[in-house]
N, C-alpha and C positions, 0 to 999 in steps of 0.2 A: 504493500500500500504506500509506504513512504517513498519508494522508488518511483511509483506512478506520479505522485504529487510533485516530486523533484523535477521530473520530465515536463510536467505541465507548467510549473512555475518558470522553467527555463525556456518555455516555448517550443520544446521538442515534441511536437505532436505525433510524428511518426513513431518515435520510440515509446511515447505514452500509449499509443494504440497497440503496439507490439506487447508492451507490458500488460495491458488490459486483457489481451488474448491469452497470455500465459496464465494470468490470474484466474481466468474463467476455466481453463483446463485443470487448474489446481483446486478449483472449488471455492476460491476467494472472490467476494463481490465488493465493489466500491460502495462507500456511503454517500449520503446526499451532498456533503461538502465536495467530495471528489467529482460527483456528477456536475456540480456547478462549475468547477475548474475546467472540466472537460468541455463543457458547452462554451465557456469563455474562449478557450483556445481555438475551438472550431470557428467561432465568429471572427476572432482576431485573424486567423489564418485564411478565412474564407474557404474552408476546406472541410466539408461534411462527409463526403462519400467514404473516406477511409474509416472514420470512426463508425459510420453506419454499417459498413461491412464487418467490422469487429463485433457488431451487435447481432449479427446473423447467427445467434447462438441462443438456445432457449433460456440459458442462465442470465443473459443480458437483455432480455426482451424489455424489461421495465426501463432500462437506460435508453433503448432505441425509441420507445414511445415518447419519452421526454425530448429526445433529440429531434424527433419528427415534428413536434410542436414548435421547436425553436427554428427548424428549417423553414417551416411555413411562414413564421413571423419575420424571418430575416429576408425573405424574398429570393433567397438563393435557389430555392426549389424551381421557380419559374424559368430560370435561365440556364439550368444545367441538366441535360438528359441523364447524365451518369449518376446524378444524385437520386433522381427518380428510380432508376434501375436498382441502385443500392438499397433504397427503401423497400422496393418490391421484394427483393431478395431477403431483406432483413425480416419482413413479416412472414414470408413463406418458410424460409429455412429456420427462423427462430422459433416460430410458434405454429406454423402451418395455417396461418390466418389469411386465407385467400380473399376474404371479404375486404380486409384492410388493404391487401395488395391491389384489388380491383379499384378501390377508392383512390389509391395513389396513382394508378394508371389513368383513371378518369380525370384527375386533377392536373395531370401533366399537359401543359400547353404545347409542348414540343415532343413529338414521338418519332422514332425511327425503327428500322427493321430489327435492331438489337432489342429494343423495348418489347416489341411484339414477340420476338423469338424467345426472350427470357420467360415470359408468362406461359407460352405454349410448351416450352421444355419443362418448366416446373410443374405444370398441370399434368403432363404425361408422366413425369417421374413420381408424382404423388398419387397416381392411380386414377386421375380424372381425365381419362383419354377422350371421352366423348366431348367434354368441355374444351379440351385442347384442339380437337378438330373444328368445333364451332368457332373457337377464337381464331383459328387459321383462316376459316372462310371469311370472317369479318375483316381480317387483315388484308386478304386479297381483294375483297369488296372495297376496301378503303384505298386501293391502288398502291399498296406497298408491295415491293417485289421480294419474295422469300429468298433467303440465301441457303447455303448448304446446311447450316445448323438448323434453320427453320424446317427444311425439308426432312432432315434426319429425325427431328422430334415428332413431326406429324405422321411420318411413315411408321415410326415406332408405336404411335397411338393406334394406327390402323391395324398393326400386328396384334396388339393386345385385344382389340375388339373383333378380330378376324374379318375386317372389312376389305375383302379382296378387291372388289370392284373399284372402290375409291382409291385403294392402294395402287391399282393398275393405272388409274388416271394420273396419280402423282408420279408414277414411273415414267409415263409418257411425257409429262411436263419436265421431268429431270433430264430426259434424253434431248428434248428440244432446247433446253437451256444449257446443256452441257454439264450439268451438275452430277449426272450419273457416273462420271469418271472419278468423283471424289470418293475416297475409301470409306468415310463415315456414312455417306448416303448409300453407297453400295452395301455396306454391312447391314444397314437398316432394311434395305430391300431384300437382302438374303434372308434376314430374320422374318420379315413380313411374309414372304412367299412360303417359307418353311412352316410357319405357324398356320397359314391358311391352306396348306397342302391337304388334299383329301386322299385317304387310303395310302398315306405315306409317299405320295407322288411328289418327288423333290426336283423334277426337271426344271421348273421355272426358277427355283432358288439356285440351282446349279448353273443355269445360263447366266444369271447376274454375277455369280461368283467368278465364273470364267472370264467375264469381261472386265473385272477389276484389274487394272494394270500392275499396281504395287500392292501385293498381299502383305499383311502384317498379322500380328497375333489376334487383332480384332476380327479380321475377315475369316481367318482359319477357325477361330472359336465359333463364329456365327454359323458357318457351314457345317462344322462337326456337330454343334449343338442341334442344328436343324435335323441332321440325319438321325441323331440319337432320339430327339423328340418324336420324329415320325416313325421311328422303329426301323428305318432303312438299313442302318449298319447291322442291326441284329438280324434282319431278314437275310442279309448277305452272308452273315456268319452261319445262319441256319442252312442256307443253300449249300455252303461249303462244308457243313458239319464241323466248323471250327469252334469248338466249345471254349477253348482257352481265350481266343480273341473276343468271343462274345461276352465272356465274364469280365474281361478288361473294360469293354464298352459299358457293361452294366455298372461296374464300379464308378465309371465316369458319370453315368446317369444318376447314381446315388449322390455324388458330390454336387451335381446340378440341381438336386431336389426333384428329379423327374422319375424316380424309380416306381412311384405309385401311380404315375400317369398311365391311363389305360392303353394307349397305343404302344408305349414302351413295354409295359408289362405283358401285353398280348404278344408282342414280337419276341420277348424273352421266353414266354411259354412255348411258342412255336419253335424257337431255337433249341431249347432243352429237349423238346420232343423229337425233333429231327436228329438230334445227337444221341437219342436213346436214353436220356436221363429224365424219366417221368417223375421221379421223386422231387427233383428241383423244379420241374414244371408245375407240379401241384403246390409246392411251397410258394412259388411266385404267384400263382393264382390266388392262394389264400391270403397273400400279403397285399393284394390290390385294395386300394382305399375304397373304391366304388366300382363294383362289378356291373357291367352292362351285358347286353346280349352277345356282343362281339367277344367279350371275355369268356362267357360260357361256351359259345360256339368253338372258340379256339381250343379250350381244354377238352371239350367233348370230342372234337375232331382228332386231337392228339391221342386220346385214349383209344379211339377207334382204330387209328393207324398203328398203334402199338399192340393191337390184338387184345386189348383189355376192355371189351365191350361192357362188362358188368359195371365198371366205374362210369362209363358213358351213360348207361341207363339210370344209375343212381343220381348222376348230375342232372339228368333230364327231369327227374322227379323233383330235385332241388329247384330247378328253374321254374317248374310249375308252381311249387310252393311259394316262391317269391312273387308270383303274379306277373312275371316277365313274359311277354308275348313271344313265343318262339317263331322262327321263320323257316323257309324251305331249306336253308343251309343246315339248320339243327337236325331236321328230319333226314336229310341226305347223309349226314355224318353218322347218325344212329343206324341207318340202313347199311351203311358201309361196315360199321362195327359188327352188325349181326351177320352179314354175308362173309366177313373175314374168318369167322369161327364156325360157320354153318349153323348158326342158331336161328332156325326158321321160326321157332315159337316166338322169340323176341321180335323177329322181323314182322310177323303177323300182328303182334301187339302194336308195333309202330305204324303198320299199315292202317289199323283200326283208328289210331289217333289222327292219322293224316286225313282219313275220310271225315272224321269229326271236325277237324280244323278247316276243311274245305280246300286243302292244298292238292287234292287228288288230280285236278285238271292241269296242274303245273307240269310242264314238259320235263324240267329238271328232276322232279320227284318221280314221275312215271318211269323215266330212264333208270333211276336208282332202284325202283321196285323191280323192274325187269331183271336187272343185274343181281339183286339180292335173291329173288326166287330161283333164278337160274343157277347161281353159285351154291344155293342151299339144296339143289336137287329137284325142285318142283318146277319143271319146265312148262307144264300146262298152266300153272298159275301165272308164270311169266308171260305166256302167250295170251292169257286172258287180259292181263294189264295192257299188253301191246294192242290187242284188238279194240280195247276200250278207249284208246287215245284218239283225240280229235286231230291233233297235229303230231307229226313225227319228223325227226331230223336224222342225220346220218348216225348219230349215237344210238337212237332208238332201233333203227334197222340193224346196225352192226351188232348191238347187244343180243338181238333175237337170232341173227345168223350164227353168232358165236355160241349162244346157248344151245341151239339145235345141234351144231357140229360137235360140241364137247359131250353132249349126252347121246351121241351115236345116231342122231336123226339127220344123216347126211343129205338125204333127198329133200327133206323139209327145209334144211339150211339153204340148199341151192335154189329151191322154189322161192323161198323168201328173198334171196338175193336178186333173182330175176324180177320179182315184184317191185323190189327197191329201184331197180333200173327203170322199170316201166313207170314208176311214180316220179321219175325225173330227179331222184336223189343221187348225188355224186358220191361213189364209195371212196373210202380212204385206205390208208395202209393197213389198219387193223381189220377192216372189212375183208380185205384180200387174204390175210392170214387165216381167217375163219373159213373163207371159201376154199382155199387150197387145202386146208386141213380136212374139210368135208369131202373133197374129191379123193383125198388119200384114204379115207375110211371105207369108201366103196370102190376103190381101184379105178377111178375114171381118169386114165392117163391122158387121153386125147382132150377131154374136157378141161383137164388141169392145164395142159399146155396152152389151150385157148385163153384161159383166164390169166395165166402168167404173162402172156404176150400183150393182152388187152390192158394190163395195168399201166404200162408205159405208153403204148401206142394210142389208146383211147382216152386215158385219164391222166396221163403225165406223171404217174407215180413211179419213182425210182425204186426198184426192188431192194429190200434190206436183207440182212443175213437171215432173218426169220423166214422170209419168203423162199430163199434158196434152200433152207433146211426142210421146209415143207415139200419142196420138189424132190429133194433127195430121199425123204421119207416115203413118198409115193412110189418112186422108182425102186427103192429098196424093198418095200412091201410086195411089189409086183414081181420081184426077182430079177429086175433089169439092172444088175449090179454093174456091168460094164458101162452101160449108158449113164448110170449114176456117177461112176468114176469120171467119165468124160465131162459130165455136167459140172462136177466139182472143179475140174481143171480149167474149165472155160469161164469160171466166175471172175468178175472184174476185180475182186480183192481176195486176199488169202482166207481160206476157210477157217472158221473159228472152232472151238471145242464142241459147240452144239451140232454143227454140220458133220464133223468127223465122228462124233459119238453116234449120231443117227446112222451114218453109213456103216460104221463098225458093227452096230447092233444088227443091221440087215445082213451083213456078211456072216455073222455068227448064226443067225436064224437059218440062213440058206447053206451053211456049212462051207463057205468059200473062205477058208483061212488064209490062203496065199494072197488073195486080193486085199483082205483085211490088213495083212502085214505090210503090203505095199503101200496102202493108204496111211498106215501108222508112221511109215518112214517119211 
């Protein structure tokens, strides 16, 4: 306190303000006598803004209010924009009093872009993003031209409110004005597109990031945080089955406070499931702050793919108990779980729930039902679902052709395939595997050659290894081992284990050991 008074008595205002700041940090506050000396020094030096900035601290709010009154009386306020800005900051940063800050702003006879930007930025920083945008619109309407700091602040406000459309307008304005090249504006745009991204789609955010010429820690943090928030990095780790990298990303998400965010948690569940760690997938699901349908669908699908359909069905009951409305993805995952273990009873229960929910007319669900009944051995139930469909796509037809072929109904499989072509539905690679397999079961060599050639000639499908294996199987079953060997040698790529195993099996069945040994070499 004594040191502050000595500085004031000697007219050393800068040192006095510095001392006042140190005192505030130490929890020491000046008395009324010191206030008076401080005001006299400000008036004598005609310099209020520095001491006002020193009052931008909740412990010095009372000093600031006294100084505000003195500034108004002195007339200094009307002629200095920087004093007005300092007062606005004092009220906002000192006590969060935006009403007082607005009053200061309204009283200012002279304003500039810095004044407007200060309030926009502070509103956004204190969580008043909608007010920040409204204030920005008023600024533009008053014919003030925003600078890079203004734009950065208002884009950040759009990001918080997920106002993609308005954010895109600001992006266009930034391009026209040349401000999009600024790293601060670029970082705000990266963040805005990341937060507005749907289904983790980060393409727009990445485009902005790639156009920033000088990357710094801000730009890298913005894009990495965006990918973490959208779950994009975790999805990549899941696709690569890179559990170690995924857990590092999750640790980073925890530091950012994003671990309980649904899109991050859902991506982590998916990653653990893809890596075969269902225990951690379930722990992540349980730790989610607020579970939504996507969260439930993610874990249900994860259990279905891990062949643990019992957990899937228990979770389905939990979903119903919470009153959450399930969708077609939920039912499709449950049907997949039932078919993976051949649990036709469970599948029939789900079918009954589907009928009750009114999803039976959904193409996606009908296809899943055909697949479930077929894989569980009830091909007639699958055919009944197929016949009851109003619309069918290539998956519907292919599922039925495949079902008939796998259950030994080769003729019905081929008949269904011909009806598919008559209906104008274009077959795909999987369709032809089923067709060639059906030909193999009934020994239709000529028919099979016709379909094999039509794949590429009529439908532009390049035969895969599985198609060649089907052809070798047919020739082998028919005893045409020499022809099968020639066919293998004519393949455009080296035969894999599946093709060779198929051929060797045929050699063993027909007792041609020498040809089998030759193929093995």
